[in-house]
N, CA, C and O atoms as CSV, one atom per row, in Angstrom:
chain,resi,resn,atom,element,x,y,z
A,1,MET,N,N,35.095,8.122,-10.126
A,1,MET,CA,C,34.556,7.595,-8.888
A,1,MET,C,C,35.631,7.718,-7.809
A,1,MET,O,O,36.800,7.419,-8.049
A,2,ILE,N,N,35.236,8.148,-6.656
A,2,ILE,CA,C,36.137,8.231,-5.515
A,2,ILE,C,C,36.067,6.913,-4.749
A,2,ILE,O,O,34.987,6.453,-4.379
A,3,ILE,N,N,37.240,6.310,-4.517
A,3,ILE,CA,C,37.278,5.068,-3.742
A,3,ILE,C,C,38.115,5.286,-2.484
A,3,ILE,O,O,38.993,6.148,-2.444
A,4,TYR,N,N,37.824,4.493,-1.468
A,4,TYR,CA,C,38.431,4.685,-0.156
A,4,TYR,C,C,39.289,3.501,0.282
A,4,TYR,O,O,39.467,3.285,1.481
A,5,ASP,N,N,39.821,2.736,-0.660
A,5,ASP,CA,C,40.656,1.576,-0.342
A,5,ASP,C,C,41.882,1.968,0.482
A,5,ASP,O,O,42.338,1.194,1.324
A,6,ARG,N,N,42.406,3.143,0.245
A,6,ARG,CA,C,43.609,3.588,0.951
A,6,ARG,C,C,43.362,3.811,2.440
A,6,ARG,O,O,44.295,3.729,3.239
A,7,LEU,N,N,42.124,4.089,2.818
A,7,LEU,CA,C,41.809,4.313,4.228
A,7,LEU,C,C,42.202,3.105,5.066
A,7,LEU,O,O,42.821,3.258,6.119
A,8,TRP,N,N,41.854,1.920,4.615
A,8,TRP,CA,C,42.086,0.702,5.401
A,8,TRP,C,C,43.579,0.426,5.547
A,8,TRP,O,O,44.025,-0.051,6.591
A,9,LYS,N,N,44.341,0.721,4.515
A,9,LYS,CA,C,45.796,0.554,4.596
A,9,LYS,C,C,46.395,1.576,5.564
A,9,LYS,O,O,47.324,1.265,6.309
A,10,THR,N,N,45.857,2.790,5.547
A,10,THR,CA,C,46.374,3.845,6.412
A,10,THR,C,C,46.073,3.563,7.874
A,10,THR,O,O,46.947,3.746,8.722
A,11,ILE,N,N,44.853,3.120,8.194
A,11,ILE,CA,C,44.560,2.849,9.609
A,11,ILE,C,C,45.404,1.674,10.113
A,11,ILE,O,O,45.804,1.652,11.277
A,12,GLU,N,N,45.672,0.707,9.246
A,12,GLU,CA,C,46.532,-0.411,9.641
A,12,GLU,C,C,47.963,0.083,9.879
A,12,GLU,O,O,48.597,-0.268,10.874
A,13,LYS,N,N,48.455,0.898,8.955
A,13,LYS,CA,C,49.815,1.443,9.061
A,13,LYS,C,C,49.977,2.298,10.322
A,13,LYS,O,O,51.027,2.276,10.963
A,14,LYS,N,N,48.934,3.045,10.670
A,14,LYS,CA,C,48.977,3.922,11.845
A,14,LYS,C,C,48.699,3.172,13.154
A,14,LYS,O,O,48.869,3.724,14.241
A,15,GLY,N,N,48.270,1.905,13.036
A,15,GLY,CA,C,48.014,1.107,14.231
A,15,GLY,C,C,46.755,1.494,14.980
A,15,GLY,O,O,46.659,1.298,16.192
A,16,ILE,N,N,45.791,2.042,14.260
A,16,ILE,CA,C,44.520,2.414,14.873
A,16,ILE,C,C,43.441,1.468,14.348
A,16,ILE,O,O,43.252,1.344,13.138
A,17,SER,N,N,42.746,0.814,15.248
A,17,SER,CA,C,41.716,-0.144,14.841
A,17,SER,C,C,40.391,0.545,14.539
A,17,SER,O,O,40.165,1.686,14.943
A,18,GLN,N,N,39.534,-0.150,13.833
A,18,GLN,CA,C,38.189,0.370,13.584
A,18,GLN,C,C,37.445,0.509,14.911
A,18,GLN,O,O,36.677,1.452,15.100
A,19,TYR,N,N,37.671,-0.416,15.816
A,19,TYR,CA,C,37.066,-0.339,17.144
A,19,TYR,C,C,37.454,0.977,17.821
A,19,TYR,O,O,36.613,1.665,18.401
A,20,SER,N,N,38.729,1.308,17.736
A,20,SER,CA,C,39.224,2.545,18.335
A,20,SER,C,C,38.612,3.775,17.659
A,20,SER,O,O,38.255,4.738,18.338
A,21,LEU,N,N,38.489,3.751,16.341
A,21,LEU,CA,C,37.857,4.870,15.634
A,21,LEU,C,C,36.436,5.094,16.130
A,21,LEU,O,O,35.992,6.230,16.294
A,22,ILE,N,N,35.733,3.995,16.364
A,22,ILE,CA,C,34.337,4.079,16.800
A,22,ILE,C,C,34.242,4.516,18.263
A,22,ILE,O,O,33.498,5.439,18.594
A,23,HIS,N,N,34.996,3.852,19.129
A,23,HIS,CA,C,34.818,4.063,20.570
A,23,HIS,C,C,35.698,5.164,21.167
A,23,HIS,O,O,35.299,5.820,22.130
A,24,ASP,N,N,36.873,5.369,20.612
A,24,ASP,CA,C,37.764,6.391,21.167
A,24,ASP,C,C,37.641,7.736,20.452
A,24,ASP,O,O,37.819,8.791,21.060
A,25,TYR,N,N,37.331,7.685,19.143
A,25,TYR,CA,C,37.276,8.922,18.351
A,25,TYR,C,C,35.865,9.272,17.879
A,25,TYR,O,O,35.672,10.251,17.158
A,26,ASN,N,N,34.880,8.468,18.289
A,26,ASN,CA,C,33.463,8.713,17.982
A,26,ASN,C,C,33.162,8.815,16.487
A,26,ASN,O,O,32.330,9.622,16.071
A,27,ILE,N,N,33.836,7.999,15.687
A,27,ILE,CA,C,33.480,7.866,14.273
A,27,ILE,C,C,32.316,6.885,14.197
A,27,ILE,O,O,32.401,5.775,14.722
A,28,ASN,N,N,31.260,7.280,13.563
A,28,ASN,CA,C,30.051,6.474,13.469
A,28,ASN,C,C,30.298,5.220,12.629
A,28,ASN,O,O,30.953,5.286,11.589
A,29,GLU,N,N,29.773,4.079,13.080
A,29,GLU,CA,C,29.891,2.820,12.326
A,29,GLU,C,C,29.311,2.959,10.925
A,29,GLU,O,O,29.842,2.391,9.970
A,30,ALA,N,N,28.227,3.711,10.801
A,30,ALA,CA,C,27.602,3.916,9.488
A,30,ALA,C,C,28.560,4.646,8.547
A,30,ALA,O,O,28.580,4.370,7.347
A,31,GLN,N,N,29.357,5.580,9.086
A,31,GLN,CA,C,30.349,6.279,8.266
A,31,GLN,C,C,31.386,5.297,7.742
A,31,GLN,O,O,31.739,5.338,6.563
A,32,LEU,N,N,31.877,4.419,8.602
A,32,LEU,CA,C,32.858,3.421,8.163
A,32,LEU,C,C,32.255,2.501,7.107
A,32,LEU,O,O,32.943,2.089,6.172
A,33,ASP,N,N,30.980,2.181,7.254
A,33,ASP,CA,C,30.306,1.352,6.258
A,33,ASP,C,C,30.230,2.080,4.910
A,33,ASP,O,O,30.374,1.452,3.861
A,34,ARG,N,N,30.008,3.386,4.934
A,34,ARG,CA,C,29.984,4.178,3.695
A,34,ARG,C,C,31.360,4.157,3.021
A,34,ARG,O,O,31.456,4.087,1.796
A,35,PHE,N,N,32.409,4.218,3.820
A,35,PHE,CA,C,33.760,4.110,3.263
A,35,PHE,C,C,33.953,2.747,2.605
A,35,PHE,O,O,34.519,2.660,1.515
A,36,ARG,N,N,33.486,1.685,3.259
A,36,ARG,CA,C,33.612,0.334,2.694
A,36,ARG,C,C,32.906,0.222,1.347
A,36,ARG,O,O,33.390,-0.445,0.433
A,37,LYS,N,N,31.763,0.879,1.238
A,37,LYS,CA,C,30.934,0.788,0.028
A,37,LYS,C,C,31.241,1.887,-0.984
A,37,LYS,O,O,30.557,1.995,-2.002
A,38,ASN,N,N,32.253,2.697,-0.720
A,38,ASN,CA,C,32.601,3.829,-1.588
A,38,ASN,C,C,31.396,4.733,-1.840
A,38,ASN,O,O,31.183,5.210,-2.954
A,39,SER,N,N,30.621,4.956,-0.795
A,39,SER,CA,C,29.435,5.803,-0.880
A,39,SER,C,C,29.801,7.261,-0.632
A,39,SER,O,O,30.971,7.609,-0.477
A,40,VAL,N,N,28.786,8.092,-0.600
A,40,VAL,CA,C,28.981,9.522,-0.371
A,40,VAL,C,C,29.502,9.749,1.051
A,40,VAL,O,O,28.940,9.249,2.026
A,41,ILE,N,N,30.580,10.509,1.138
A,41,ILE,CA,C,31.194,10.857,2.415
A,41,ILE,C,C,31.334,12.371,2.478
A,41,ILE,O,O,31.785,12.995,1.517
A,42,LYS,N,N,30.959,12.951,3.580
A,42,LYS,CA,C,31.116,14.406,3.747
A,42,LYS,C,C,32.594,14.743,3.914
A,42,LYS,O,O,33.358,13.987,4.515
A,43,THR,N,N,32.974,15.886,3.374
A,43,THR,CA,C,34.376,16.313,3.491
A,43,THR,C,C,34.770,16.548,4.943
A,43,THR,O,O,35.939,16.388,5.295
A,44,VAL,N,N,33.834,16.918,5.777
A,44,VAL,CA,C,34.134,17.120,7.192
A,44,VAL,C,C,34.570,15.799,7.830
A,44,VAL,O,O,35.408,15.802,8.732
A,45,THR,N,N,34.024,14.689,7.383
A,45,THR,CA,C,34.415,13.376,7.892
A,45,THR,C,C,35.819,13.021,7.437
A,45,THR,O,O,36.618,12.502,8.217
A,46,ILE,N,N,36.122,13.301,6.169
A,46,ILE,CA,C,37.467,13.050,5.654
A,46,ILE,C,C,38.477,13.923,6.400
A,46,ILE,O,O,39.558,13.460,6.763
A,47,ASP,N,N,38.119,15.177,6.624
A,47,ASP,CA,C,38.985,16.096,7.366
A,47,ASP,C,C,39.259,15.559,8.771
A,47,ASP,O,O,40.395,15.585,9.245
A,48,ARG,N,N,38.238,15.088,9.411
A,48,ARG,CA,C,38.370,14.555,10.768
A,48,ARG,C,C,39.283,13.331,10.806
A,48,ARG,O,O,40.120,13.200,11.699
A,49,LEU,N,N,39.114,12.433,9.825
A,49,LEU,CA,C,39.966,11.250,9.760
A,49,LEU,C,C,41.418,11.621,9.478
A,49,LEU,O,O,42.335,11.018,10.036
A,50,CYS,N,N,41.627,12.608,8.616
A,50,CYS,CA,C,42.992,13.076,8.352
A,50,CYS,C,C,43.634,13.592,9.638
A,50,CYS,O,O,44.820,13.363,9.878
A,51,ASN,N,N,42.863,14.279,10.453
A,51,ASN,CA,C,43.355,14.777,11.734
A,51,ASN,C,C,43.666,13.627,12.685
A,51,ASN,O,O,44.730,13.607,13.304
A,52,ILE,N,N,42.754,12.677,12.806
A,52,ILE,CA,C,42.934,11.531,13.703
A,52,ILE,C,C,44.151,10.701,13.286
A,52,ILE,O,O,44.975,10.318,14.117
A,53,LEU,N,N,44.245,10.431,11.976
A,53,LEU,CA,C,45.303,9.558,11.461
A,53,LEU,C,C,46.598,10.304,11.145
A,53,LEU,O,O,47.603,9.689,10.791
A,54,ASP,N,N,46.570,11.625,11.274
A,54,ASP,CA,C,47.723,12.462,10.940
A,54,ASP,C,C,48.235,12.117,9.540
A,54,ASP,O,O,49.392,11.742,9.350
A,55,CYS,N,N,47.326,12.257,8.565
A,55,CYS,CA,C,47.652,11.902,7.187
A,55,CYS,C,C,47.049,12.913,6.219
A,55,CYS,O,O,46.363,13.848,6.632
A,56,ASN,N,N,47.305,12.724,4.951
A,56,ASN,CA,C,46.755,13.574,3.896
A,56,ASN,C,C,45.536,12.911,3.269
A,56,ASN,O,O,45.314,11.712,3.439
A,57,VAL,N,N,44.757,13.691,2.550
A,57,VAL,CA,C,43.544,13.178,1.894
A,57,VAL,C,C,43.882,11.986,0.991
A,57,VAL,O,O,43.147,10.999,0.962
A,58,GLU,N,N,44.990,12.081,0.258
A,58,GLU,CA,C,45.345,11.000,-0.664
A,58,GLU,C,C,45.729,9.705,0.058
A,58,GLU,O,O,45.868,8.664,-0.584
A,59,ASP,N,N,45.900,9.754,1.372
A,59,ASP,CA,C,46.128,8.537,2.158
A,59,ASP,C,C,44.815,7.844,2.500
A,59,ASP,O,O,44.812,6.731,3.027
A,60,ILE,N,N,43.703,8.503,2.200
A,60,ILE,CA,C,42.373,7.968,2.510
A,60,ILE,C,C,41.596,7.606,1.250
A,60,ILE,O,O,40.913,6.582,1.213
A,61,CYS,N,N,41.696,8.437,0.225
A,61,CYS,CA,C,40.888,8.203,-0.971
A,61,CYS,C,C,41.657,8.521,-2.245
A,61,CYS,O,O,42.712,9.155,-2.223
A,62,GLN,N,N,41.094,8.062,-3.353
A,62,GLN,CA,C,41.656,8.375,-4.654
A,62,GLN,C,C,40.549,8.367,-5.698
A,62,GLN,O,O,39.508,7.736,-5.520
A,63,TYR,N,N,40.797,9.081,-6.788
A,63,TYR,CA,C,39.865,9.122,-7.905
A,63,TYR,C,C,40.258,8.056,-8.917
A,63,TYR,O,O,41.421,7.958,-9.308
A,64,VAL,N,N,39.271,7.251,-9.344
A,64,VAL,CA,C,39.473,6.244,-10.385
A,64,VAL,C,C,38.418,6.479,-11.447
A,64,VAL,O,O,37.222,6.442,-11.159
A,65,LYS,N,N,38.857,6.721,-12.677
A,65,LYS,CA,C,37.921,6.946,-13.767
A,65,LYS,C,C,37.168,5.656,-14.089
A,65,LYS,O,O,37.760,4.585,-14.224
A,66,GLU,N,N,35.855,5.790,-14.206
A,66,GLU,CA,C,35.018,4.630,-14.543
A,66,GLU,C,C,35.018,4.445,-16.049
A,66,GLU,O,O,34.833,5.399,-16.806
A,67,GLU,N,N,35.222,3.231,-16.466
A,67,GLU,CA,C,35.214,2.917,-17.896
A,67,GLU,C,C,33.832,3.144,-18.492
A,67,GLU,O,O,32.827,2.767,-17.889
A,68,GLY,N,N,33.774,3.753,-19.664
A,68,GLY,CA,C,32.530,3.947,-20.387
A,68,GLY,C,C,31.689,5.110,-19.923
A,68,GLY,O,O,30.609,5.338,-20.468
A,69,LYS,N,N,32.148,5.851,-18.938
A,69,LYS,CA,C,31.380,7.008,-18.466
A,69,LYS,C,C,32.104,8.271,-18.891
A,69,LYS,O,O,33.320,8.379,-18.734
A,70,GLU,N,N,31.376,9.206,-19.419
A,70,GLU,CA,C,31.938,10.474,-19.887
A,70,GLU,C,C,31.461,11.588,-18.995
A,70,GLU,O,O,31.817,12.747,-19.211
Protein backbone atom coordinates (compact mmCIF):
# COMPACT_ATOMS: atom_id res chain seq x y z
CA MET A 1 0.00 0.00 0.00
CA ILE A 2 1.27 3.46 -0.84
CA ILE A 3 0.89 5.96 2.01
CA TYR A 4 1.35 9.71 1.90
CA ASP A 5 2.23 10.53 5.53
CA ARG A 6 5.54 12.03 4.41
CA LEU A 7 3.75 14.69 2.35
CA TRP A 8 2.49 16.51 5.45
CA LYS A 9 5.93 16.52 7.05
CA THR A 10 7.48 17.81 3.82
CA ILE A 11 5.04 20.69 3.35
CA GLU A 12 5.60 21.70 6.98
CA LYS A 13 9.39 21.49 6.56
CA LYS A 14 9.21 23.56 3.36
CA GLY A 15 6.96 26.16 5.02
CA ILE A 16 4.17 25.83 2.48
CA SER A 17 0.63 25.67 3.85
CA GLN A 18 -2.24 23.65 2.47
CA TYR A 19 -3.99 26.97 1.88
CA SER A 20 -1.07 28.06 -0.28
CA LEU A 21 -1.10 24.77 -2.22
CA ILE A 22 -4.77 25.31 -2.99
CA HIS A 23 -4.81 29.04 -3.71
CA ASP A 24 -1.31 29.81 -4.95
CA TYR A 25 -0.44 26.56 -6.75
CA ASN A 26 -3.97 25.46 -7.78
CA ILE A 27 -3.81 22.04 -6.12
CA ASN A 28 -7.37 20.80 -5.84
CA GLU A 29 -8.76 20.31 -2.31
CA ALA A 30 -10.09 16.92 -3.41
CA GLN A 31 -6.52 15.89 -4.33
CA LEU A 32 -5.29 16.80 -0.85
CA ASP A 33 -8.17 14.81 0.61
CA ARG A 34 -7.07 11.78 -1.46
CA PHE A 35 -3.58 12.15 0.00
CA ARG A 36 -5.08 12.23 3.52
CA LYS A 37 -7.03 9.03 2.82
CA ASN A 38 -4.14 7.29 1.01
CA SER A 39 -6.38 6.98 -2.03
CA VAL A 40 -5.45 6.72 -5.69
CA ILE A 41 -3.27 9.63 -6.81
CA LYS A 42 -2.16 10.27 -10.37
CA THR A 43 1.58 10.36 -10.93
CA VAL A 44 1.20 13.74 -12.62
CA THR A 45 -0.05 15.12 -9.29
CA ILE A 46 2.90 13.65 -7.42
CA ASP A 47 5.23 15.08 -10.07
CA ARG A 48 3.66 18.50 -9.69
CA LEU A 49 3.99 18.43 -5.90
CA CYS A 50 7.64 17.37 -6.19
CA ASN A 51 8.19 20.41 -8.41
CA ILE A 52 6.32 22.79 -6.07
CA LEU A 53 8.03 21.46 -2.94
CA ASP A 54 11.41 20.94 -4.62
CA CYS A 55 11.61 17.41 -3.24
CA ASN A 56 11.84 13.77 -4.29
CA VAL A 57 9.00 11.25 -4.55
CA GLU A 58 10.14 9.54 -1.35
CA ASP A 59 9.57 12.84 0.49
CA ILE A 60 5.87 12.51 -0.37
CA CYS A 61 5.04 8.82 -0.26
CA GLN A 62 6.27 5.40 0.72
CA TYR A 63 5.32 1.77 0.20
CA VAL A 64 4.18 -0.20 3.27
CA LYS A 65 3.45 -3.90 2.90
CA GLU A 66 0.01 -4.83 4.20
CA GLU A 67 -0.03 -7.72 6.62
CA GLY A 68 -1.79 -10.85 5.35
CA LYS A 69 -1.93 -9.77 1.72
CA GLU A 70 0.08 -11.63 -0.90
